[in-house]
C-alpha positions in Angstrom: 85.9 8.3 57.9 89.0 10.5 58.1 87.7 12.7 55.3 84.5 13.2 57.2 86.5 14.1 60.4 88.6 16.6 58.4 85.4 18.2 57.0 83.9 18.4 60.5 87.1 20.0 61.9 87.2 22.5 59.0 83.6 23.3 59.6 84.2 23.8 63.3 87.1 26.2 62.6 84.9 28.1 60.1 82.0 28.2 62.6 84.2 29.8 65.3 86.0 32.2 63.0 85.2 35.9 63.6 85.7 38.9 61.3 84.8 42.5 62.1 83.4 43.2 58.6 81.7 40.1 57.2 79.9 37.3 59.1 82.0 34.2 58.9 80.7 32.1 61.8 77.2 30.8 62.1 77.0 32.4 65.6 78.0 35.8 64.2 75.5 35.4 61.4 72.7 34.6 63.8 73.5 37.6 65.9 73.6 39.9 62.9 70.3 38.5 61.6 68.6 39.1 64.9 70.1 42.6 65.3 68.8 43.5 61.8 65.4 42.2 62.6 65.3 44.1 65.9 66.2 47.3 64.0 63.4 46.6 61.5 65.9 46.2 58.7 64.1 43.4 56.9 66.2 43.7 53.6 69.4 43.5 55.6 68.1 40.5 57.5 67.2 38.7 54.3 70.8 39.0 53.3 71.7 36.6 56.1 69.2 34.0 54.8 69.1 31.5 52.0 67.4 32.8 48.9 64.7 30.7 47.3 67.2 29.7 44.6 69.8 28.7 47.2 67.2 26.7 49.1 66.2 24.9 45.9 69.9 24.1 45.1 70.3 22.1 48.4 67.9 19.4 47.1 68.2 17.1 44.2 64.5 17.3 43.8 62.5 20.3 42.6 61.7 22.7 45.5 59.5 25.7 45.1 61.9 28.6 45.4 59.1 31.2 45.3 57.1 29.5 48.0 60.2 29.3 50.2 60.9 33.0 49.7 57.4 34.0 50.6 57.4 31.8 53.8 60.8 33.3 54.7 59.6 36.9 54.3 56.5 36.1 56.5 58.7 34.5 59.1 61.1 37.5 59.2 58.3 40.0 59.4 56.7 38.1 62.3 60.0 37.8 64.2 60.8 41.5 63.6 57.4 42.4 64.9 57.9 40.2 68.0 61.3 41.7 68.6 59.9 45.2 68.3 56.9 44.7 70.6 57.1 41.5 72.8 60.6 40.0 73.2 64.2 40.9 73.3 67.2 39.0 72.0 69.4 37.9 74.9 72.0 35.6 73.4 72.8 32.9 70.9 74.8 29.7 71.4 75.9 27.1 69.0 74.2 23.8 69.8 75.6 21.5 67.2 77.4 21.3 63.9 76.4 18.5 61.5 77.7 17.2 58.3 74.9 15.6 56.3 76.3 13.3 53.7 75.0 13.4 50.1 71.9 11.2 49.7 69.3 10.5 47.1 67.4 13.6 48.2 70.1 16.2 49.2 73.6 17.3 48.4 76.2 17.2 51.2 75.5 19.9 53.7 77.4 21.5 56.6 74.8 22.7 59.1 75.0 24.6 62.4 72.3 24.6 64.9 72.1 27.8 66.9 70.0 28.2 70.0 68.5 31.7 70.2 67.5 32.8 73.7 64.8 35.4 74.0 63.3 37.2 77.0 60.0 39.0 77.4 60.2 42.8 77.5 59.8 42.6 81.3 62.9 40.5 81.5 61.1 37.2 82.2 62.9 34.4 80.3 61.1 32.3 77.7 61.2 28.6 78.7 63.0 27.2 75.7 65.3 28.7 73.1 64.3 29.1 69.5 66.3 26.7 67.3 67.8 28.2 64.1 69.5 26.2 61.5 72.3 27.7 59.3 73.8 26.1 56.3 77.3 26.8 54.8 77.0 28.3 51.4 80.4 29.0 49.9 82.2 31.3 52.3 79.1 32.3 54.3 76.6 30.8 56.7 73.0 31.4 55.8 69.8 31.0 57.8 67.8 28.0 56.6 64.1 28.3 57.5 62.7 24.9 58.2 
């Protein structure tokens, strides 16, 4: 139990850390991802996301890395198009930080849930935030498309 609390405290510290050059926190990563998408920089946005290989490495079962990568690219294109034409990014807030213990299916994961608030171009708020999940991969947080 103490080890889990230490990991959670460490995760929270990493989540709140800020660096001017490299995204360290999940919140900063979310903001940079959305800024890149709004600017139409899809390749840059992909850099803030899990690759297909990283996605597959999270599970102890075979996952289709290529299918994940294609779904991710489609999601990013769609969100970039929406940000260009229909909605604006207002803010992001951390909703939760979770430590998922190792199981038969998955390796231990440190996840952050980030609520992304969007507004229509006319300023009208969207009723509910988008929920993005980020996973800690080494020293970085990466967007995990679910």
